[in-house]
N, C-alpha and C positions, 0 to 999 in steps of 0.2 A: 577731346576738343568739344565735345558737346553736337548739338543741331548744326548742320551744315546750311541750312537755308535762312542765311542772313543777308544784311546788307550794311554796305559802308558809306556810302553818299546817299544821306540821307538828307531831303528835302528840311525846311524847318517846320513846317506841318508834320511830318513825319516823325523827327526828332520831339517834336511836344508830345505826341500821342505815344511813341514810346517812354517817353520821361514819366508820362501819367500814370503809365502800366507798371512802371519800374516803383514809384512813388505808392501805388495801391499794395504791389507785392510786399513793400515792407510794413505796410500798416498790417496788410494780411498775415503776415509772419508774428507780429507783435502780437494780433489775437489770437493765433494758435499756441503761441507761448503762454499767456493770460489763462487761456481756457485748457490748459494742458493736454492739447491734441497730441503730442510726441510720445514716440514710443520712448519707453524706460527699460530700466533692468536690463538690458540686453548687449552684452559687450561683443561684438562683431568688427573683425577687420577684412581688409582688403587690400589688393595690391596691381599697380601698373607696371608692365615691365616695356620698355622702348627698346628695341632691337635695330642694329645695323644690317644692310645688306651688302656684300661685297661680291664681286667677281673674280672670277680664277687668278687672276693676278692680285688680288687684295685690294683693289679699289673698290669705291663707293659703286655700285649697282643700282642704277635710278628704275627699279622693275617693281615698285610697291604695286603700282594697280594691275600690272599683269598678273603677279603673285596673286593679289587679292580677289583675283577672276577665278583663279584656280580653287580657292578656299570656298567651302560653305560654312564658316564657325564665326559665329554672333560675335564673339569675344575678341574677334583680332581685325583692328582697322588701321586707318592712314595716320601718319604723324605729318607733319608741315612738309616733309621731303619726299622726294620719289625713292631714296635709299635709306627709309625708315617704316618700321611698322610697329604699332602697339598691340599689346595684347592685355586685357581688362580680364583678371582672374575672379572668380564666383565668391562673392561674399562668404564668410564661414563664422562660425561661433567661436569665442576666443576662450579655447580651451582645450583639453585632451590632446590627439596629436595633431591639431591645427596647425603647427608649423611645419612638421614633416608633411603634411598635405600640401600645403603651399609650395613646397619644395618639389613636390611629385606634380602637381598642376605647372608650375613654371617648366619643369623638364618637358612634359608632354604639349604644351603650347608651343614652346622653341622648336620641338621636335614636328610637330606639324605644320610650321613655316620652314621647317628646313627640306621637307620633303617636296614643297612645293617649290622652294628655292631650287633644288636640284633638276629641276624640269627646266629650267632656266638658266642652267649652269652657273648657279650663284650658290651663296653659303650665309649664315647668319654668325653676327659675331655681336658680344655682349662688351661692350667698353663706355666708358664715361664721354671720352672724344675718340672718334675712330683715325688714329696716329697717322694713315694714309690720304685724309681729308686733304683737298686742296682747295685753294681759294676758287678755281675754274669750277668745282663742283658745286659751288653755290651760287648757278646760274637760277634766274626765274624760271627758267624753263623746267628746272628739278623741281619745283612746287607741286604736291600733290594736285591733281585735277579733282579739286573739292574747291565750292565757292567759297565756304569759311575762310580758306587759307588767302585765297586772293584779295576777299574782302578785307582782311586783316591786315595784309601786307599793304593794301591803298590806305588804309584808315591810318595806320602807325607811320606810314611815309609822309602823308600830308601833316599829321600833328608835328610830326617831328622838325618838318621844315627844312628839309637837309637829309645830307647822306646818314647812313648808317656806319658807325665808329668804332672801331676796339682800340684801345689802349692800354695794354698790360703789361706790367712790369715786375719780371720774378729774377731768375738767374740772368735770364735774355731777357729783350724788349722786344715788344709786339707793337707794329702801327696799322691798323687794316682800316680801310675806305669802301663800304660798298653802297649797292643801292636797292636792296632788297633784306625784307625781314628773313629772309631764308639763311641768315645768319644763325638765327636761332637753333637750326638744323645742326649744327657744332655739337650741340649736348644732346646726351642719351643717358635717361634717368629709369631710375627704379623708385616708383612711388607706391607711397603706405597710406592706408585710409584706416581711421579707430573711431567707433562709433560711440559716442558719449550722451548721457541724459544732459537736457538742458539745463538743469539745477547745477551740475558738477563742470559745466561747459568753461567758463571762465577758469578755475583751478586745472581744469586738465590741458586747456589752451595755453597757460603760462608754463606749465609744465613743458609742453612741446617746445616753446621758444625757449626754456632754460637750459634743455640737454640737446637743443639742436647743434651746438658746439661741438660738446665732447662724441655727439656721434658721428658729426662729419670729418672731425679728424680720425677717428677710427676706421673710416669707410674712404678716405680720398681716393679717387683714382683717375684723374683727370690732368696730369701736370704737362702736358706736352698737346701745343697746337701748331698746325704748319711748323714743324720739326723745332719751335721754340719751348727752352723750360721757362715755365710761368708759375702759377700757383699752383700748390698741391692740388686746390679744386678747382680748375678755370674755369669750369662750367659756371660758376658762379659770377665770376665777373663778366662772361660771355653774357648770361641772361640779362644782367642787370643793365649795362650797356645797351645791348639791341634795342630793347624794349624802353629806352629811357627817352620820353615825349617831352625833355624840358629843355631841349638845345635852341628852341626857337625863343625862349621867355629871357625877359630881362635879370640880367646877372643881380638884381637887389631882391628878386622876390623868392622866396622860400618855399618852392615847388617841393612836391616828393614825387620820387622814381614812382612807374607803374611797377615795378620789380623792386619790393623791399621786404626788410624784416618787420618794420612794424616800428611806431613813436612810445608806445606804453604796455602797460597790461593792461590785461584785459579785468574789467572792475565790476560789472553789472551782468551782461548777458550777451550772446551771438550778436542781438541786435547792435550794439554799438561798435563793432565792425563793419556790419555790413551797410548802416549808415555813416560812418567815416569815408568809404571806399566811393559810394555814391555822391557825399558831400564833396569830396577832393578831386575826384576823376569823371570828366566828360564820358558821355555816351561815345564812346567807336563805332560798334554794331546795334544794329536793331532787326528787327523781326516782326513778325503780324504776330500778334498774342490773341488765341482764343478762346480764353477763358475769364471769367470775374471771379478772382479766387475769394473775394469776400461773399459773392453769394453762395460760393461751394462750400466755405465755411457754414453758412446758415444751415445749408443743405446736410450736413453732418460730413460731405466730402470733402478730400484730402486735393489742395490745388497744385499745381506743378510750379508755380511760381515762374514763368517761363521768361519774364523780363528780368528778375533778379538773378536766376542762374546765368542768363547770357552775360550780364555785366559782370557778373564776378568772377566770371572765365575770361575776360578781358582785363582783372588786377590779378598783379600776380607776386602775393603773399608767398615767404618760403614756407610759412606754414597755414593751411588756407581754411577758412571756415566753409564747410559744405552742408547743404539743403538736399534730403533726399527722401525718396519712398520706398520704405520695405516691401517685400513679398506680402508682406501681409495688408499693403495697403494704408500703413500708417505713416506718418512723415518722421522722419529722425535727422539727426544733426552727425557729424563727421568732420575728424580734422584729418586735412591732407597733408602728409609730410611728402614736400617738393625738393627735399634737400639730396637726397640722396642720388650717386651716380648707381650706371649699370656698372656689372661685372664685381671682381673681376672672374668670379665664376658663380651658378646658381647656388651652392654652398654658401659662399660669400654674402650672397646677396640677402638669404634666407637666414644666417647669422646675424645680419643688419637689421632685418625686420625684428628677430628676436629680441636683440638688445633693445630696439627702441619702443615694442608693445611692453616688454619687461619694465622698462623705465616708466612709460605711460601710466601701469598698471601701480607699481612700488614706488614710485617717488614720493607722491603724495603720502602715502602711509607712513613714510621715514621722513621727510623733511616739509610736508604741509606743503603750503601754497608758496612758489618761489618769489610772488611777488612781496611776501612779508620778510624775506632774509635776503634780496639781491636786488641789485640795483639795475632797473631796465636797461640803462647803457651799458652795464657791465656785460649782461647777455647778448645785447647787439653787438657789443668791442668783439667777447669772444667768439661770435658766430665771424665775422672778418678774420679774427686771426687765424681759424680753424681752416678757414679756405683758403688761407695766404701759405700757413707753416705745417699743417696736419699735426701731426704728434708733436712737433716740436713747439707749438702755441704755449702761452702761457695764459691763464685765465683767472678774470678776477672773478672768485667763488663765490659761495653762500656766505654771509657774516663778515666780508670784506678780506677772506682770504686770498693771497695768489698761490695757485697751485698750477703745475704742468699738468697737461692734457694726459700724458702719460699715466701719472699717479692718479688723478683725480679719477680716472676710467679703472683702473687696475683695484686701488684701494677703496673706491664709494661704490663706482656707480655700476660695475660688474654684481656684485653682491644685490645691490639694490633692484637689479634686473632679474637676478635669480630670485629674490624673494617674491618679487612681482607675479612672476610668471607660475612661480609655485601656487602662491596663494588664489590665480586665476585656475588652477587646475590642471595646467600644461603638464603633459607627461615627462615625467622625471629624465627619461631616455634624452627627450628631446631639448629638455631644458641646458643638461650638458653637452651634448653634441654641437649646439649652436652658438653656448656660451664660451663653451672652449676654443672654438676659432677665434671669437672676439680675444680672449686672453692671449693665446698664440700669436697673434697678428701684431699686439700691443706690445706686448713683452719683447717680442724680435724685433718691432720698429718697424716691420716689413708690410706696408699696406699697397695697395695695388700702386698707388703713384709712387712709392718707393721703388718696387721692383722694376718699372718702367724706366723711370730715372737711373738703376741700377745698371740696366739693360742696354740704355743707351751709350750710358758712359764705358762701357765693357767694349763697345764698337766704335768707340768717339773718330779712332784714325782708322778705321776699314770701310772701305768702299765710299758710296755715296750717301748724302743723307738721304736720299730716296729710297737707296735699298738699304738703308739701316731701318729707315719708317718700315716698310714692308716686311722685312724680317721680324720687325717686333708687332706688328699686325699678326703674322703666321703663326708666330709663337704664341700668342694671346691665344687665338682659336684652337688650336691644336692641344695647348694645356687645359683649357677650359673642358675638353672632350674627356680628361679623367675626374672631372669634378671635385678636385684636390684644392684646398684652400691655397689662395693666392701666396700666401707667406712662405710656402712649401716648394714653389716653382722654382727649378732652375732658371737662371737668367737667360734671356733670347742671345743668342748670336745669329751672324749672317750666314749660317747651315743651316738658318731655320724656315728658308725659302728659295727657291731657284733666283740666282743673281739676274736671271733676265727680267724678272718681274717689276724690276726697278727702272727700267727704263722703256716703257711703252709710249710714254709722251714726254714731250719735251720739257714740261714744267717739272717732271720726277728729278731731272738732273740736269737744269740750264744752273747757270752761276748768275746769283742776283747782289752779290758784293761787287758793285763796279767802280772802276775808276772812270770818270766822264769829265767832259771840259765843255765849255761853253763857245758856241761859233765865233765870239769875239775877243777870245781869250788870245794868247801868246803861243805860236808852234811851238816854239822851247820848251813849254809845259808838257806836251803832249811827248815827244821825244825823251824829256825828263823821265816822266811816268814808265814808258815802254823800256827804259835803260834800268830803273829803279826796281821795275816790278816785273821784269821780264815779259811783257805782252807784246803782241802785234797789231791789235787792233783797239782803238779806245772809241768808244761812241759820243756823238756829240748831241747834247738835250738841251732846250730850252729852260727858263726859271718855271714852268710847269708839267718839267719831265718829259715832254713830247720829245720823240727823236726828230732830229732834223738833219743828221749827217753821221757819218763816219770815217777817221782818219785811219787809214793803213800803215802799215810798216814801209810797204814800197813808196806809198805816196811822201813819205819823209825821204826816203832815201834819192827818188827822183829830185825832191829840194834839193839836197844835199850836193847831188850830181852836177846840177845846174851852177850851183856856187864855187865848184871848183876850178881852182884858178884864176877868181874873181873875188868880188870883195860882196860879202852878203849886204844885200839891200837892205832897206827900213825894216824893222820887226814883220813878220808875217803875219795875220791872225788865221785863226783855225780855218774860216770861212773861205778861205782861198786855196786850200786844198784838200778840204773833206769832200767825200763824195755826197751828193744829196740824194742820188736814187738808188737806196738802199733797200735790197731784200730783207724782209722781214717775215717772221711766222708768229703767232698767238700761243698762247701756253699750253694750249690743250690739242696744240697739233701732234699728229702722231708722228714717231720717230722716224720711222721709214720714209714720210711723208718729206719732212725737214731733209733727209739725205738725199732725197732725190733733186729738192729744189737747191741744194749746194751742188750737187756734180751736173746740173743743167746747167746752173751759171757759171760753174767753175770759181768758185767763192769759198774761202776758208772760214768764214763764220756768219751767223745769223743774229742778229738783234732778236729778241723776244719782247713784242709791244703786247699791249692790251689797253684797247681805247684809246690808240695813238700813243699811250704812254709808256715808256722802257719800263720793261719789269726785270730783264734778265738776258743772256747771250747764251750760245752754243756754239764751239768751233771743233776744228775737223780733230782738234786733241782731245776733246770730249768722247769723240766717236772711236779714238784708237784706244782711250780708257777704256770705254764698253768692252771691246776688243777683247783686250788682255783680260777683264773679268771673266768673261764669258770662256777663254782658254782656259784661265786657271781652275774654273770650275770643272770643266771637260775633262781636264789633265787629271784633276785632283793633288794631293798630298803637295801642293805648292800653299807657303804662307800668302794671308790677303795682301794685294797691294797696299801699301800705307800711304795715303794721301787725303786732302781735305777737299775734294770736287764735290761740290754743290753747298758748301758752309759757309768758306769765308774765300770763295773761289777758287780758280784751277792753278795750283803753285807749278810753275814747271822752272827745273834747273838750267842751268848753261848747258849747251849743246843740243838741247830738247827745241821743238818747234814752239814758241812762247804765245801763249793766248790771250783773251782779255782775266783781269781778275788778278787777285792775289795768290 
């Protein structure tokens, strides 16, 4: 995330001072390019690994700051959330055994974090989106304690002019509204860096854009968020929507999103990318700049371009141009690939890296600059198709051909990547090891995303949704320890975790598919709902989904009893019989605390509210189901209960004590 000493609430004067420094950096970069100051002839690569921290119940563990205190390794740093960390691998020369060394360093860094995690009762998981992440984990209190993150949150919130919203449609639909940029922490990535010569920058940047779609299609690993089956790589949609600052703009304006693929091929130099971003996106973070880059250039020294680097870190292209200074003290240019998810295993990640690095090296030799043979809109459309559909996507490829993602990867791109790695002198055994993983994954059509979806499908009617997601997370962790490729993994089952891990908080098993009424509606509707859906409690909410009351089965019975032997009076509105003083809990309430409240107040259900708005409900029947699951696991040899609690509500049959939901 770069330097932490930044400001978001810049005064008008501070804004002008920083903008002057930013424009000076652009001029300095142009001067450096003209003078040939950049390092050339050096093919280097690097990587960044983001990880998720989980507790003993496979829930997010906000322990990043405590774990960092235990570590003395400058390669490991914070990410925006307290349940994430980032590892920065040492740059290495592209060639020889670089790929196997990259894999070994990834294992070593994760092992260092894992050792520190164990001292805090936590573990490390590599996954694009942690299946057990809940909305309650995305609280501003879980932003890592670094000034930059809070400044970014303040700046983006101010620019958006409203709440952060997610609207994603896949097999299921998801609509989420939130008050913080910590939504971005849903994503966990594996980012790659590729150093290029300034004269070749445009061609290589265009190659990165053209191959982004097939690279992503082969690597998708994030199909599930909050239990919903969405895009094969849902990270793409999350990031684009979370950091979109256009919500407050007039609909007639054609504003660009801060997270984007791009608008056209690169034509001249890296300068056009930086100039476009400075021209289109206002400064949202600033800092004190303590150098005069033009003066340093005249002295034969290398400037840090502090203002440009900070601004570049707040504009999120999927392939980002990066300026850096090598160990030799010379400036260099890199292309940062921000497309790939973390996981499924370190072996899979290294295989993804081998595929991308091989294409970056070999695509130009085989196909030239893609700007000469492919429409830019095709590359952009291909990328979105890959994010949505993975290997099921169809691409508009070079020379106007329509090809399937699977065929173009197997028939054209794996051979090109193999040629590129071989031409760069990469060890033959490494080329075979890693590209064989890509080939096996694509031929079997078993991406990480497909494995996750298959696993969820196999558990579809078993246990609660929370129990299934917990088992999924546990299975991912344990299979990662074998370092076998994800397409060879056995699918997850409920037996992959202790069933109790799915019941620690109310949000893990509350019913969210609710039947509700308005206080002005007819009480006959409530009675009908109870009859049709076999439920005992119906929440009453207003038009803003704020809980205003609860109608119980007993209240209906009392009303019926009063009318026995007499004629029913005028139609009765819900407000006349609903309970107004309703006991509630929040989603993050511990299960034992909810049980205590229900016993103390002798009530059979608890509506779940967040900031006054109804989000779910739990009932005594839910706790009976939990007890049943625990007994099954304890006694063993019993088939799992087949029910749908936590998905479309809690179905109860005649003769049982009905509850809320379907």
